[in-house]
N, C-alpha and C positions, 0 to 999 in steps of 0.2 A: 504493500500500500504506500510505503514511503516513496518508492520509485515513481509510482503513478503521480503522487502528489507533487514531487519536484519536477516531473516532466511537464505537467500541465500548468503549474503555477505561473511560469513566465508568459504563458499564452493568455492569461486572464486579462492583462491590460490591453492586449490586442483585440480580444473579443469585446471588451468594453468600448474601445475606440471605434470598432466597426459598428457596434450598436448605436453609439452616439452619432456617427456619421449618417446612419440610416434614418435616425430620428430627426436630424437636422434637415434632411432632404424631404421628409414628410411634411414639413411646414414651409410654405413659400411666403416670404414677406414682401408685400407690394407697397411701396411708398407712392401715393398718388395725390394730385392736386384736389383741393376740397370740392371744386366744381364737378369732379367725376364721382363723388361719393354716392349719389342716388343711383346712377347707372351701374356702377361697379357692384354695389351691394345687391342690386336686383339680380345679378348674374352669378353671385358668389356660389350658390348651391350647384349650379350647372358646371361652373369652373372646377370646383372641388371634385365633382363626380368624374369629369373628363380627365383630371390629373390623377385621381386616386390618392390625393394628398390634401391636407388642410391648407387654407389660405388665410393669411392675416393681413388686413389692410391698415395702413396708417395714413390718415388724411390731414392735410394742412396746406398752407400756402406753399407754392413751389419754391420760393426763396428759403423758407424755413426748412423744408425737406432737404434742399440742396446742402444747407449748412449741417444738418444732422448726418447726412450720408458722408460728407467730408470729415465729420467728426468721428466717424467709425460706426455709425448705426448699422444694425444687422438687416440690410435691405438686399433683396435679390433683383428687384425690378423697380425702376424709377419711371413714373408716368407723370410728366410735367405739363403745366399749362404755359410754359415759357421756354423758348429755345435758349434764352440767355442763361437760365439756371442749368440747363443740360450742357451748354457750352463750357461753363465753368468746371463741371465735373469731368468733361471730356479732356479739357486741358490738364487737369490733375490726374488723368489716367485712372479715374475711379468708375468709369463705365466702359462697357464693351462697344467700341466705336462701330464695329461691323453690324451689331444688332440694332443700332439706332435708326429710327424711322419716324416720320411725321404721319400720324394716323387720323387726327381729328382737327377740326377748326371750329371757331365760335365767333359770336358777335358781341360787341360791347353795347349795352343799353343804359339809358337813363330811366330811373324808376322814381315813383312817388308813393306816398301813403294812399291807399285806396279810399280811406274814409275822409280825406281832406276835402272840404267843400270848394276851396279855391284851387283849381287845377293849374298845373304848370303847362307852359306851351312848348318849351324846348330848351336848347342850349343857351339861347339868349337870356333866359331867366337867371342864369348863374351869376351874372354881374349885377342883378337888381336886388331890391329888398325882398323879393318873393322868396329868395333863398338865403337863409341865415346860416344854415349848416348843411353840409353835404358829406355823405359817407363814401369813402374810397379806400381801397386796400393800401397798406403801407408798402411802398415800392420794393423795399428790401425783403419783405416777407411774402407778398402776394403779387402774382403776375398782373392781375387786373389793375393794381395800383400803378404799375408801369405804363400800361396802355392808357389809363385815365390821365396820367400826368402828360404823356405824349400828346394826347388830344388837346389838353388845355394849352400846352405850349404851341401847338400848331395854330390854335385860335388866337394866340397872343394874350391870353387872359390869366395864365398861371400865377404870375406875381400879384395880380390884382385880387384873386380870390383864394389864394392858398391858405389864408387865415381862417377860411370857412370850413376847411377839410377836417372831418373827424376820421382819423385813420382806423382801419380795421385789420385784423390779422389775416382774414380771408374773406371770400365773397359771401359766405353764409352769414358772417357777422355783419357785413355791410347791409345785407337784406334785412337783418334783425333791427339794425339802427333805424332804417326807414319804416319798417312795419310797426315799430314801437312808438314812432313819432319823435324820436330823439333828433332826427335830421329830416329836413323837408324832402330831400332827394338823395340819390346815390347812384353809383355806377357799378354794375355787375354784368355778368354774362347773360346772354339771352336764355340760356338753359337754366339759370338760377331763378329768374323772375317768377316762373310758374310754380315754384315750390311752396308758395303761400298765396292765399287770396287777399292778403292784407296789403299787397303792393300792386301797382299797375305800371305798365311800361309807358313812359312819356314819349320817347323816341329812340330809334336806333341811331348809334353814332356812325357817321360816315367812316368806313374802314380806311379811307385815304388819310385820315387824321392821325393814325397810329400805325405801328408796325403790325404785321399779320399775326392774328391770334391763332397759333398752331400748338398742337399737343404732341410733342415728341415722346417716344417711349424707348427704353433701352434696358438691357441687362446691366447690372452693376458688375464691377470687376469680380466680386465674389460670386455673384449669381451666374456669371458666364461659365463657371465650373460645375454648375448644378444642372443636370439634364432635365429635371422636373421644372426648373425655372424656365428653361428654354421652351418647354412644352406650354407653359403658362403664357409666355410671350407670344407664341404662335396662336394660341387661342384668342388672346386679347387683340390680335391684329387680323383675326380671321373673320369669316362671314357671319358666324353666330353672334359674335360680339358687335360687329358692325350693325347688325339689325337692331340690337338693343340700343346702341348709341344713337342711331337714327331716330328711334322712338322717343328719345329724350331731347331731341332737337339739335343734336350736334351736326356739324357740317363736315364735308370731306375737304381736305386741304387741296389747294390748287396745284 
């Protein structure tokens, strides 16, 4: 018995390591922009069935997720609402460049509280007394904030109205600010406005006023070594997922 014990004892760490590796591959960690939350959660069960593995989503503003991944977060896939955030990680060699692709697009819209009797007319109201506060994502945290600031700068009104901006961590928080009446208006994606009947769309923003709103997806450097993560990426860029994204109002990139 002693011989058997000493022969197999050195193998125990190997078995433990193999078991740990298998367990890690059974959970795929997807870091995704907040604007993707509703659509991704709706396909979670189908995705897990297709993979035969558990999926964990982390939703936040693209800039915040970029910083977390750069800081060593355990992410297999990054699904961003900003090419800028993806570019930073690519430069730092923290994503698999060959797996990167733009799969979705969106529109920026101006919203208002649905219960307000005094309705806004459009972007011209931003510089008037009709708007005391407006909700917009913090550019360093949320991609929507970048597009909103670009729009204001294109119109030449950013310096004039920047004191009115109530910054939000992500688009869902911006919707909440408007829905609660904390701000008269705000800027979010067209796919986020229908999430509550407490806000209405005032107008869509001319896409020529800001850089293209595209959603790049890529495996992280760690995720590129995980075959199940590659299968998850294939699913999220495949026809089943495209149908779901279409149903939530996302557009196809040009």
